[in-house]
mmCIF file of the N, C-alpha and C atoms, coordinates in Angstrom:
data_MODEL
# 
_entry.id   MODEL 
# 
loop_
_atom_site.group_PDB 
_atom_site.id 
_atom_site.type_symbol 
_atom_site.label_atom_id 
_atom_site.label_alt_id 
_atom_site.label_comp_id 
_atom_site.label_asym_id 
_atom_site.label_entity_id 
_atom_site.label_seq_id 
_atom_site.pdbx_PDB_ins_code 
_atom_site.Cartn_x 
_atom_site.Cartn_y 
_atom_site.Cartn_z 
_atom_site.occupancy 
_atom_site.B_iso_or_equiv 
_atom_site.pdbx_formal_charge 
_atom_site.auth_seq_id 
_atom_site.auth_comp_id 
_atom_site.auth_asym_id 
_atom_site.auth_atom_id 
_atom_site.pdbx_PDB_model_num 
ATOM 1   N N  . CYS A 1 1  ? -9.251  -40.446 7.175  1.00 0.00 ? 1  CYS A N  1 
ATOM 2   C CA . CYS A 1 1  ? -9.199  -39.068 6.721  1.00 0.00 ? 1  CYS A CA 1 
ATOM 3   C C  . CYS A 1 1  ? -9.448  -38.144 7.924  1.00 0.00 ? 1  CYS A C  1 
ATOM 4   N N  . ASP A 1 2  ? -8.583  -37.199 8.111  1.00 0.00 ? 2  ASP A N  1 
ATOM 5   C CA . ASP A 1 2  ? -8.698  -36.216 9.185  1.00 0.00 ? 2  ASP A CA 1 
ATOM 6   C C  . ASP A 1 2  ? -9.607  -35.075 8.732  1.00 0.00 ? 2  ASP A C  1 
ATOM 7   N N  . ILE A 1 3  ? -10.345 -34.494 9.651  1.00 0.00 ? 3  ILE A N  1 
ATOM 8   C CA . ILE A 1 3  ? -11.265 -33.408 9.296  1.00 0.00 ? 3  ILE A CA 1 
ATOM 9   C C  . ILE A 1 3  ? -10.539 -32.232 8.650  1.00 0.00 ? 3  ILE A C  1 
ATOM 10  N N  . ASN A 1 4  ? -9.306  -31.999 9.030  1.00 0.00 ? 4  ASN A N  1 
ATOM 11  C CA . ASN A 1 4  ? -8.553  -30.879 8.475  1.00 0.00 ? 4  ASN A CA 1 
ATOM 12  C C  . ASN A 1 4  ? -8.042  -31.152 7.062  1.00 0.00 ? 4  ASN A C  1 
ATOM 13  N N  . GLU A 1 5  ? -8.185  -32.386 6.582  1.00 0.00 ? 5  GLU A N  1 
ATOM 14  C CA . GLU A 1 5  ? -7.808  -32.728 5.217  1.00 0.00 ? 5  GLU A CA 1 
ATOM 15  C C  . GLU A 1 5  ? -8.957  -32.503 4.234  1.00 0.00 ? 5  GLU A C  1 
ATOM 16  N N  . LEU A 1 6  ? -10.150 -32.279 4.743  1.00 0.00 ? 6  LEU A N  1 
ATOM 17  C CA . LEU A 1 6  ? -11.313 -32.056 3.879  1.00 0.00 ? 6  LEU A CA 1 
ATOM 18  C C  . LEU A 1 6  ? -11.244 -30.675 3.237  1.00 0.00 ? 6  LEU A C  1 
ATOM 19  N N  . PRO A 1 7  ? -11.762 -30.539 2.014  1.00 0.00 ? 7  PRO A N  1 
ATOM 20  C CA . PRO A 1 7  ? -11.777 -29.220 1.357  1.00 0.00 ? 7  PRO A CA 1 
ATOM 21  C C  . PRO A 1 7  ? -12.895 -28.354 1.941  1.00 0.00 ? 7  PRO A C  1 
ATOM 22  N N  . LEU A 1 8  ? -12.659 -27.841 3.127  1.00 0.00 ? 8  LEU A N  1 
ATOM 23  C CA . LEU A 1 8  ? -13.683 -27.149 3.893  1.00 0.00 ? 8  LEU A CA 1 
ATOM 24  C C  . LEU A 1 8  ? -13.113 -25.869 4.479  1.00 0.00 ? 8  LEU A C  1 
ATOM 25  N N  . SER A 1 9  ? -13.852 -24.774 4.338  1.00 0.00 ? 9  SER A N  1 
ATOM 26  C CA . SER A 1 9  ? -13.470 -23.500 4.952  1.00 0.00 ? 9  SER A CA 1 
ATOM 27  C C  . SER A 1 9  ? -14.581 -23.079 5.899  1.00 0.00 ? 9  SER A C  1 
ATOM 28  N N  . LEU A 1 10 ? -14.231 -22.791 7.134  1.00 0.00 ? 10 LEU A N  1 
ATOM 29  C CA . LEU A 1 10 ? -15.214 -22.372 8.127  1.00 0.00 ? 10 LEU A CA 1 
ATOM 30  C C  . LEU A 1 10 ? -15.003 -20.911 8.484  1.00 0.00 ? 10 LEU A C  1 
ATOM 31  N N  . VAL A 1 11 ? -16.093 -20.152 8.440  1.00 0.00 ? 11 VAL A N  1 
ATOM 32  C CA . VAL A 1 11 ? -16.069 -18.748 8.837  1.00 0.00 ? 11 VAL A CA 1 
ATOM 33  C C  . VAL A 1 11 ? -17.090 -18.597 9.952  1.00 0.00 ? 11 VAL A C  1 
ATOM 34  N N  . LEU A 1 12 ? -16.637 -18.171 11.115 1.00 0.00 ? 12 LEU A N  1 
ATOM 35  C CA . LEU A 1 12 ? -17.489 -18.043 12.291 1.00 0.00 ? 12 LEU A CA 1 
ATOM 36  C C  . LEU A 1 12 ? -17.702 -16.569 12.599 1.00 0.00 ? 12 LEU A C  1 
ATOM 37  N N  . SER A 1 13 ? -18.960 -16.138 12.599 1.00 0.00 ? 13 SER A N  1 
ATOM 38  C CA . SER A 1 13 ? -19.291 -14.737 12.887 1.00 0.00 ? 13 SER A CA 1 
ATOM 39  C C  . SER A 1 13 ? -19.592 -14.572 14.370 1.00 0.00 ? 13 SER A C  1 
ATOM 40  N N  . TRP A 1 14 ? -19.160 -13.454 14.926 1.00 0.00 ? 14 TRP A N  1 
ATOM 41  C CA . TRP A 1 14 ? -19.328 -13.183 16.351 1.00 0.00 ? 14 TRP A CA 1 
ATOM 42  C C  . TRP A 1 14 ? -20.588 -12.383 16.648 1.00 0.00 ? 14 TRP A C  1 
ATOM 43  N N  . PHE A 1 15 ? -21.666 -12.593 15.933 1.00 0.00 ? 15 PHE A N  1 
ATOM 44  C CA . PHE A 1 15 ? -22.867 -11.796 16.142 1.00 0.00 ? 15 PHE A CA 1 
ATOM 45  C C  . PHE A 1 15 ? -23.714 -12.293 17.308 1.00 0.00 ? 15 PHE A C  1 
ATOM 46  N N  . GLU A 1 16 ? -23.515 -13.521 17.735 1.00 0.00 ? 16 GLU A N  1 
ATOM 47  C CA . GLU A 1 16 ? -24.293 -14.067 18.844 1.00 0.00 ? 16 GLU A CA 1 
ATOM 48  C C  . GLU A 1 16 ? -23.357 -14.738 19.843 1.00 0.00 ? 16 GLU A C  1 
ATOM 49  N N  . GLN A 1 17 ? -23.796 -14.810 21.094 1.00 0.00 ? 17 GLN A N  1 
ATOM 50  C CA . GLN A 1 17 ? -22.964 -15.413 22.134 1.00 0.00 ? 17 GLN A CA 1 
ATOM 51  C C  . GLN A 1 17 ? -22.726 -16.895 21.898 1.00 0.00 ? 17 GLN A C  1 
ATOM 52  N N  . LYS A 1 18 ? -23.662 -17.563 21.222 1.00 0.00 ? 18 LYS A N  1 
ATOM 53  C CA . LYS A 1 18 ? -23.471 -18.991 21.002 1.00 0.00 ? 18 LYS A CA 1 
ATOM 54  C C  . LYS A 1 18 ? -22.311 -19.284 20.055 1.00 0.00 ? 18 LYS A C  1 
ATOM 55  N N  . ALA A 1 19 ? -21.798 -18.276 19.374 1.00 0.00 ? 19 ALA A N  1 
ATOM 56  C CA . ALA A 1 19 ? -20.627 -18.464 18.508 1.00 0.00 ? 19 ALA A CA 1 
ATOM 57  C C  . ALA A 1 19 ? -19.422 -18.909 19.328 1.00 0.00 ? 19 ALA A C  1 
ATOM 58  N N  . ILE A 1 20 ? -19.348 -18.489 20.575 1.00 0.00 ? 20 ILE A N  1 
ATOM 59  C CA . ILE A 1 20 ? -18.245 -18.885 21.452 1.00 0.00 ? 20 ILE A CA 1 
ATOM 60  C C  . ILE A 1 20 ? -18.301 -20.388 21.702 1.00 0.00 ? 20 ILE A C  1 
ATOM 61  N N  . VAL A 1 21 ? -19.501 -20.903 21.949 1.00 0.00 ? 21 VAL A N  1 
ATOM 62  C CA . VAL A 1 21 ? -19.673 -22.337 22.180 1.00 0.00 ? 21 VAL A CA 1 
ATOM 63  C C  . VAL A 1 21 ? -19.355 -23.117 20.910 1.00 0.00 ? 21 VAL A C  1 
ATOM 64  N N  . VAL A 1 22 ? -19.779 -22.601 19.767 1.00 0.00 ? 22 VAL A N  1 
ATOM 65  C CA . VAL A 1 22 ? -19.474 -23.254 18.492 1.00 0.00 ? 22 VAL A CA 1 
ATOM 66  C C  . VAL A 1 22 ? -17.962 -23.309 18.283 1.00 0.00 ? 22 VAL A C  1 
ATOM 67  N N  . LEU A 1 23 ? -17.267 -22.201 18.546 1.00 0.00 ? 23 LEU A N  1 
ATOM 68  C CA . LEU A 1 23 ? -15.813 -22.173 18.391 1.00 0.00 ? 23 LEU A CA 1 
ATOM 69  C C  . LEU A 1 23 ? -15.146 -23.181 19.318 1.00 0.00 ? 23 LEU A C  1 
ATOM 70  N N  . LEU A 1 24 ? -15.527 -23.201 20.575 1.00 0.00 ? 24 LEU A N  1 
ATOM 71  C CA . LEU A 1 24 ? -14.928 -24.143 21.524 1.00 0.00 ? 24 LEU A CA 1 
ATOM 72  C C  . LEU A 1 24 ? -15.185 -25.589 21.115 1.00 0.00 ? 24 LEU A C  1 
ATOM 73  N N  . THR A 1 25 ? -16.372 -25.868 20.585 1.00 0.00 ? 25 THR A N  1 
ATOM 74  C CA . THR A 1 25 ? -16.691 -27.215 20.110 1.00 0.00 ? 25 THR A CA 1 
ATOM 75  C C  . THR A 1 25 ? -15.804 -27.599 18.938 1.00 0.00 ? 25 THR A C  1 
ATOM 76  N N  . LEU A 1 26 ? -15.669 -26.693 17.973 1.00 0.00 ? 26 LEU A N  1 
ATOM 77  C CA . LEU A 1 26 ? -14.820 -26.976 16.814 1.00 0.00 ? 26 LEU A CA 1 
ATOM 78  C C  . LEU A 1 26 ? -13.369 -27.190 17.227 1.00 0.00 ? 26 LEU A C  1 
ATOM 79  N N  . LEU A 1 27 ? -12.882 -26.366 18.142 1.00 0.00 ? 27 LEU A N  1 
ATOM 80  C CA . LEU A 1 27 ? -11.502 -26.518 18.605 1.00 0.00 ? 27 LEU A CA 1 
ATOM 81  C C  . LEU A 1 27 ? -11.314 -27.835 19.354 1.00 0.00 ? 27 LEU A C  1 
ATOM 82  N N  . SER A 1 28 ? -12.312 -28.236 20.150 1.00 0.00 ? 28 SER A N  1 
ATOM 83  C CA . SER A 1 28 ? -12.196 -29.500 20.885 1.00 0.00 ? 28 SER A CA 1 
ATOM 84  C C  . SER A 1 28 ? -12.215 -30.700 19.944 1.00 0.00 ? 28 SER A C  1 
ATOM 85  N N  . LEU A 1 29 ? -12.829 -30.537 18.770 1.00 0.00 ? 29 LEU A N  1 
ATOM 86  C CA . LEU A 1 29 ? -12.836 -31.602 17.761 1.00 0.00 ? 29 LEU A CA 1 
ATOM 87  C C  . LEU A 1 29 ? -11.565 -31.604 16.918 1.00 0.00 ? 29 LEU A C  1 
ATOM 88  N N  . GLY A 1 30 ? -10.709 -30.612 17.141 1.00 0.00 ? 30 GLY A N  1 
ATOM 89  C CA . GLY A 1 30 ? -9.447  -30.547 16.418 1.00 0.00 ? 30 GLY A CA 1 
ATOM 90  C C  . GLY A 1 30 ? -9.508  -29.817 15.096 1.00 0.00 ? 30 GLY A C  1 
ATOM 91  N N  . VAL A 1 31 ? -10.610 -29.106 14.844 1.00 0.00 ? 31 VAL A N  1 
ATOM 92  C CA . VAL A 1 31 ? -10.740 -28.361 13.592 1.00 0.00 ? 31 VAL A CA 1 
ATOM 93  C C  . VAL A 1 31 ? -9.772  -27.184 13.619 1.00 0.00 ? 31 VAL A C  1 
ATOM 94  N N  . LYS A 1 32 ? -9.061  -26.997 12.514 1.00 0.00 ? 32 LYS A N  1 
ATOM 95  C CA . LYS A 1 32 ? -8.070  -25.919 12.434 1.00 0.00 ? 32 LYS A CA 1 
ATOM 96  C C  . LYS A 1 32 ? -8.392  -24.992 11.274 1.00 0.00 ? 32 LYS A C  1 
ATOM 97  N N  . ASN A 1 33 ? -7.701  -23.860 11.269 1.00 0.00 ? 33 ASN A N  1 
ATOM 98  C CA . ASN A 1 33 ? -7.802  -22.860 10.194 1.00 0.00 ? 33 ASN A CA 1 
ATOM 99  C C  . ASN A 1 33 ? -9.210  -22.292 10.045 1.00 0.00 ? 33 ASN A C  1 
ATOM 100 N N  . ILE A 1 34 ? -9.785  -21.879 11.153 1.00 0.00 ? 34 ILE A N  1 
ATOM 101 C CA . ILE A 1 34 ? -11.110 -21.265 11.177 1.00 0.00 ? 34 ILE A CA 1 
ATOM 102 C C  . ILE A 1 34 ? -10.939 -19.756 11.048 1.00 0.00 ? 34 ILE A C  1 
ATOM 103 N N  . TYR A 1 35 ? -11.776 -19.154 10.221 1.00 0.00 ? 35 TYR A N  1 
ATOM 104 C CA . TYR A 1 35 ? -11.803 -17.698 10.084 1.00 0.00 ? 35 TYR A CA 1 
ATOM 105 C C  . TYR A 1 35 ? -12.864 -17.155 11.029 1.00 0.00 ? 35 TYR A C  1 
ATOM 106 N N  . THR A 1 36 ? -12.587 -16.018 11.665 1.00 0.00 ? 36 THR A N  1 
ATOM 107 C CA . THR A 1 36 ? -13.558 -15.394 12.556 1.00 0.00 ? 36 THR A CA 1 
ATOM 108 C C  . THR A 1 36 ? -13.700 -13.917 12.211 1.00 0.00 ? 36 THR A C  1 
ATOM 109 N N  . GLY A 1 37 ? -14.838 -13.365 12.553 1.00 0.00 ? 37 GLY A N  1 
ATOM 110 C CA . GLY A 1 37 ? -15.023 -11.942 12.286 1.00 0.00 ? 37 GLY A CA 1 
ATOM 111 C C  . GLY A 1 37 ? -16.456 -11.522 12.511 1.00 0.00 ? 37 GLY A C  1 
ATOM 112 N N  . PRO A 1 38 ? -16.808 -10.318 12.261 1.00 0.00 ? 38 PRO A N  1 
ATOM 113 C CA . PRO A 1 38 ? -15.999 -9.276  11.646 1.00 0.00 ? 38 PRO A CA 1 
ATOM 114 C C  . PRO A 1 38 ? -14.979 -8.654  12.598 1.00 0.00 ? 38 PRO A C  1 
ATOM 115 N N  . THR A 1 39 ? -15.248 -8.682  13.884 1.00 0.00 ? 39 THR A N  1 
ATOM 116 C CA . THR A 1 39 ? -14.274 -8.208  14.871 1.00 0.00 ? 39 THR A CA 1 
ATOM 117 C C  . THR A 1 39 ? -14.158 -9.268  15.959 1.00 0.00 ? 39 THR A C  1 
ATOM 118 N N  . ALA A 1 40 ? -13.080 -9.241  16.686 1.00 0.00 ? 40 ALA A N  1 
ATOM 119 C CA . ALA A 1 40 ? -12.896 -10.205 17.773 1.00 0.00 ? 40 ALA A CA 1 
ATOM 120 C C  . ALA A 1 40 ? -13.677 -9.749  19.002 1.00 0.00 ? 40 ALA A C  1 
ATOM 121 N N  . PRO A 1 41 ? -14.271 -10.691 19.737 1.00 0.00 ? 41 PRO A N  1 
ATOM 122 C CA . PRO A 1 41 ? -14.959 -10.320 20.973 1.00 0.00 ? 41 PRO A CA 1 
ATOM 123 C C  . PRO A 1 41 ? -13.958 -9.835  22.016 1.00 0.00 ? 41 PRO A C  1 
ATOM 124 N N  . GLY A 1 42 ? -14.446 -9.120  22.992 1.00 0.00 ? 42 GLY A N  1 
ATOM 125 C CA . GLY A 1 42 ? -13.593 -8.509  23.997 1.00 0.00 ? 42 GLY A CA 1 
ATOM 126 C C  . GLY A 1 42 ? -12.751 -9.474  24.804 1.00 0.00 ? 42 GLY A C  1 
ATOM 127 N N  . PHE A 1 43 ? -13.229 -10.696 25.011 1.00 0.00 ? 43 PHE A N  1 
ATOM 128 C CA . PHE A 1 43 ? -12.471 -11.638 25.825 1.00 0.00 ? 43 PHE A CA 1 
ATOM 129 C C  . PHE A 1 43 ? -11.253 -12.202 25.095 1.00 0.00 ? 43 PHE A C  1 
ATOM 130 N N  . LEU A 1 44 ? -11.184 -12.036 23.785 1.00 0.00 ? 44 LEU A N  1 
ATOM 131 C CA . LEU A 1 44 ? -10.030 -12.532 23.028 1.00 0.00 ? 44 LEU A CA 1 
ATOM 132 C C  . LEU A 1 44 ? -8.918  -11.489 23.058 1.00 0.00 ? 44 LEU A C  1 
ATOM 133 N N  . THR A 1 45 ? -8.072  -11.590 24.042 1.00 0.00 ? 45 THR A N  1 
ATOM 134 C CA . THR A 1 45 ? -6.951  -10.656 24.158 1.00 0.00 ? 45 THR A CA 1 
ATOM 135 C C  . THR A 1 45 ? -5.941  -10.933 23.044 1.00 0.00 ? 45 THR A C  1 
ATOM 136 N N  . GLU A 1 46 ? -5.002  -10.033 22.871 1.00 0.00 ? 46 GLU A N  1 
ATOM 137 C CA . GLU A 1 46 ? -3.978  -10.223 21.839 1.00 0.00 ? 46 GLU A CA 1 
ATOM 138 C C  . GLU A 1 46 ? -3.169  -11.492 22.096 1.00 0.00 ? 46 GLU A C  1 
ATOM 139 N N  . ASN A 1 47 ? -2.850  -11.756 23.362 1.00 0.00 ? 47 ASN A N  1 
ATOM 140 C CA . ASN A 1 47 ? -2.093  -12.968 23.700 1.00 0.00 ? 47 ASN A CA 1 
ATOM 141 C C  . ASN A 1 47 ? -2.891  -14.227 23.392 1.00 0.00 ? 47 ASN A C  1 
ATOM 142 N N  . LEU A 1 48 ? -4.181  -14.217 23.719 1.00 0.00 ? 48 LEU A N  1 
ATOM 143 C CA . LEU A 1 48 ? -5.028  -15.374 23.446 1.00 0.00 ? 48 LEU A CA 1 
ATOM 144 C C  . LEU A 1 48 ? -5.208  -15.566 21.941 1.00 0.00 ? 48 LEU A C  1 
ATOM 145 N N  . GLN A 1 49 ? -5.373  -14.471 21.203 1.00 0.00 ? 49 GLN A N  1 
ATOM 146 C CA . GLN A 1 49 ? -5.483  -14.569 19.748 1.00 0.00 ? 49 GLN A CA 1 
ATOM 147 C C  . GLN A 1 49 ? -4.212  -15.155 19.150 1.00 0.00 ? 49 GLN A C  1 
ATOM 148 N N  . ALA A 1 50 ? -3.051  -14.727 19.650 1.00 0.00 ? 50 ALA A N  1 
ATOM 149 C CA . ALA A 1 50 ? -1.773  -15.248 19.153 1.00 0.00 ? 50 ALA A CA 1 
ATOM 150 C C  . ALA A 1 50 ? -1.646  -16.744 19.442 1.00 0.00 ? 50 ALA A C  1 
ATOM 151 N N  . LEU A 1 51 ? -2.069  -17.161 20.626 1.00 0.00 ? 51 LEU A N  1 
ATOM 152 C CA . LEU A 1 51 ? -2.014  -18.576 20.988 1.00 0.00 ? 51 LEU A CA 1 
ATOM 153 C C  . LEU A 1 51 ? -2.935  -19.404 20.098 1.00 0.00 ? 51 LEU A C  1 
ATOM 154 N N  . LEU A 1 52 ? -4.174  -18.931 19.897 1.00 0.00 ? 52 LEU A N  1 
ATOM 155 C CA . LEU A 1 52 ? -5.121  -19.655 19.051 1.00 0.00 ? 52 LEU A CA 1 
ATOM 156 C C  . LEU A 1 52 ? -4.659  -19.701 17.600 1.00 0.00 ? 52 LEU A C  1 
ATOM 157 N N  . LYS A 1 53 ? -4.002  -18.643 17.158 1.00 0.00 ? 53 LYS A N  1 
ATOM 158 C CA . LYS A 1 53 ? -3.461  -18.639 15.794 1.00 0.00 ? 53 LYS A CA 1 
ATOM 159 C C  . LYS A 1 53 ? -2.341  -19.668 15.665 1.00 0.00 ? 53 LYS A C  1 
ATOM 160 N N  . LYS A 1 54 ? -1.471  -19.714 16.666 1.00 0.00 ? 54 LYS A N  1 
ATOM 161 C CA . LYS A 1 54 ? -0.334  -20.640 16.636 1.00 0.00 ? 54 LYS A CA 1 
ATOM 162 C C  . LYS A 1 54 ? -0.790  -22.096 16.725 1.00 0.00 ? 54 LYS A C  1 
ATOM 163 N N  . GLU A 1 55 ? -1.698  -22.391 17.650 1.00 0.00 ? 55 GLU A N  1 
ATOM 164 C CA . GLU A 1 55 ? -2.109  -23.772 17.905 1.00 0.00 ? 55 GLU A CA 1 
ATOM 165 C C  . GLU A 1 55 ? -3.171  -24.288 16.935 1.00 0.00 ? 55 GLU A C  1 
ATOM 166 N N  . PHE A 1 56 ? -4.087  -23.406 16.509 1.00 0.00 ? 56 PHE A N  1 
ATOM 167 C CA . PHE A 1 56 ? -5.230  -23.861 15.721 1.00 0.00 ? 56 PHE A CA 1 
ATOM 168 C C  . PHE A 1 56 ? -5.378  -23.170 14.372 1.00 0.00 ? 56 PHE A C  1 
ATOM 169 N N  . GLY A 1 57 ? -4.527  -22.215 14.070 1.00 0.00 ? 57 GLY A N  1 
ATOM 170 C CA . GLY A 1 57 ? -4.650  -21.511 12.794 1.00 0.00 ? 57 GLY A CA 1 
ATOM 171 C C  . GLY A 1 57 ? -5.839  -20.570 12.754 1.00 0.00 ? 57 GLY A C  1 
ATOM 172 N N  . LEU A 1 58 ? -6.343  -20.169 13.920 1.00 0.00 ? 58 LEU A N  1 
ATOM 173 C CA . LEU A 1 58 ? -7.477  -19.244 13.981 1.00 0.00 ? 58 LEU A CA 1 
ATOM 174 C C  . LEU A 1 58 ? -7.041  -17.889 13.449 1.00 0.00 ? 58 LEU A C  1 
ATOM 175 N N  . ARG A 1 59 ? -7.816  -17.329 12.526 1.00 0.00 ? 59 ARG A N  1 
ATOM 176 C CA . ARG A 1 59 ? -7.426  -16.044 11.937 1.00 0.00 ? 59 ARG A CA 1 
ATOM 177 C C  . ARG A 1 59 ? -8.648  -15.197 11.635 1.00 0.00 ? 59 ARG A C  1 
ATOM 178 N N  . PRO A 1 60 ? -8.474  -13.896 11.669 1.00 0.00 ? 60 PRO A N  1 
ATOM 179 C CA . PRO A 1 60 ? -9.598  -12.997 11.379 1.00 0.00 ? 60 PRO A CA 1 
ATOM 180 C C  . PRO A 1 60 ? -9.863  -12.924 9.877  1.00 0.00 ? 60 PRO A C  1 
ATOM 181 N N  . ILE A 1 61 ? -11.103 -12.588 9.545  1.00 0.00 ? 61 ILE A N  1 
ATOM 182 C CA . ILE A 1 61 ? -11.420 -12.359 8.144  1.00 0.00 ? 61 ILE A CA 1 
ATOM 183 C C  . ILE A 1 61 ? -10.764 -11.052 7.717  1.00 0.00 ? 61 ILE A C  1 
ATOM 184 N N  . THR A 1 62 ? -10.538 -10.914 6.417  1.00 0.00 ? 62 THR A N  1 
ATOM 185 C CA . THR A 1 62 ? -9.932  -9.687  5.897  1.00 0.00 ? 62 THR A CA 1 
ATOM 186 C C  . THR A 1 62 ? -10.898 -9.074  4.889  1.00 0.00 ? 62 THR A C  1 
ATOM 187 N N  . THR A 1 63 ? -10.565 -9.139  3.623  1.00 0.00 ? 63 THR A N  1 
ATOM 188 C CA . THR A 1 63 ? -11.480 -8.653  2.590  1.00 0.00 ? 63 THR A CA 1 
ATOM 189 C C  . THR A 1 63 ? -12.143 -9.847  1.921  1.00 0.00 ? 63 THR A C  1 
ATOM 190 N N  . VAL A 1 64 ? -13.270 -9.596  1.299  1.00 0.00 ? 64 VAL A N  1 
ATOM 191 C CA . VAL A 1 64 ? -14.004 -10.674 0.637  1.00 0.00 ? 64 VAL A CA 1 
ATOM 192 C C  . VAL A 1 64 ? -13.132 -11.353 -0.414 1.00 0.00 ? 64 VAL A C  1 
ATOM 193 N N  . SER A 1 65 ? -12.496 -10.563 -1.252 1.00 0.00 ? 65 SER A N  1 
ATOM 194 C CA . SER A 1 65 ? -11.702 -11.151 -2.336 1.00 0.00 ? 65 SER A CA 1 
ATOM 195 C C  . SER A 1 65 ? -10.500 -11.935 -1.802 1.00 0.00 ? 65 SER A C  1 
ATOM 196 N N  . ALA A 1 66 ? -9.825  -11.417 -0.790 1.00 0.00 ? 66 ALA A N  1 
ATOM 197 C CA . ALA A 1 66 ? -8.669  -12.121 -0.223 1.00 0.00 ? 66 ALA A CA 1 
ATOM 198 C C  . ALA A 1 66 ? -9.092  -13.407 0.481  1.00 0.00 ? 66 ALA A C  1 
ATOM 199 N N  . ASP A 1 67 ? -10.170 -13.341 1.256  1.00 0.00 ? 67 ASP A N  1 
ATOM 200 C CA . ASP A 1 67 ? -10.637 -14.531 1.967  1.00 0.00 ? 67 ASP A CA 1 
ATOM 201 C C  . ASP A 1 67 ? -11.142 -15.597 1.004  1.00 0.00 ? 67 ASP A C  1 
ATOM 202 N N  . LEU A 1 68 ? -11.837 -15.184 -0.034 1.00 0.00 ? 68 LEU A N  1 
ATOM 203 C CA . LEU A 1 68 ? -12.340 -16.131 -1.024 1.00 0.00 ? 68 LEU A CA 1 
ATOM 204 C C  . LEU A 1 68 ? -11.189 -16.791 -1.773 1.00 0.00 ? 68 LEU A C  1 
ATOM 205 N N  . ALA A 1 69 ? -10.188 -16.013 -2.132 1.00 0.00 ? 69 ALA A N  1 
ATOM 206 C CA . ALA A 1 69 ? -9.021  -16.569 -2.821 1.00 0.00 ? 69 ALA A CA 1 
ATOM 207 C C  . ALA A 1 69 ? -8.304  -17.588 -1.935 1.00 0.00 ? 69 ALA A C  1 
ATOM 208 N N  . THR A 1 70 ? -8.169  -17.290 -0.656 1.00 0.00 ? 70 THR A N  1 
ATOM 209 C CA . THR A 1 70 ? -7.517  -18.213 0.275  1.00 0.00 ? 70 THR A CA 1 
ATOM 210 C C  . THR A 1 70 ? -8.348  -19.476 0.457  1.00 0.00 ? 70 THR A C  1 
ATOM 211 N N  . ALA A 1 71 ? -9.660  -19.322 0.577  1.00 0.00 ? 71 ALA A N  1 
ATOM 212 C CA . ALA A 1 71 ? -10.538 -20.474 0.779  1.00 0.00 ? 71 ALA A CA 1 
ATOM 213 C C  . ALA A 1 71 ? -10.545 -21.401 -0.432 1.00 0.00 ? 71 ALA A C  1 
ATOM 214 N N  . LEU A 1 72 ? -10.417 -20.841 -1.615 1.00 0.00 ? 72 LEU A N  1 
ATOM 215 C CA . LEU A 1 72 ? -10.453 -21.647 -2.836 1.00 0.00 ? 72 LEU A CA 1 
ATOM 216 C C  . LEU A 1 72 ? -9.087  -22.167 -3.236 1.00 0.00 ? 72 LEU A C  1 
ATOM 217 N N  . ASP A 1 73 ? -8.068  -21.747 -2.534 1.00 0.00 ? 73 ASP A N  1 
ATOM 218 C CA . ASP A 1 73 ? -6.700  -22.167 -2.862 1.00 0.00 ? 73 ASP A CA 1 
ATOM 219 C C  . ASP A 1 73 ? -6.406  -23.571 -2.420 1.00 0.00 ? 73 ASP A C  1 
# 
């Protein structure tokens, strides 16, 4: 069983610098479809965000109801 097959939704908040290390660790383990927010840190340029979205499914959080519906889908 691959980790991405598990019924798991990860939301990573950018409130502390260690969130960057957590994100890099998850990406190195092959975890995909991670939600991040509430805003992107300054080092995540539009090009880098597009690349991470394409390769890993990294996406920003939106509204509570929309994110919850997606996570439970």
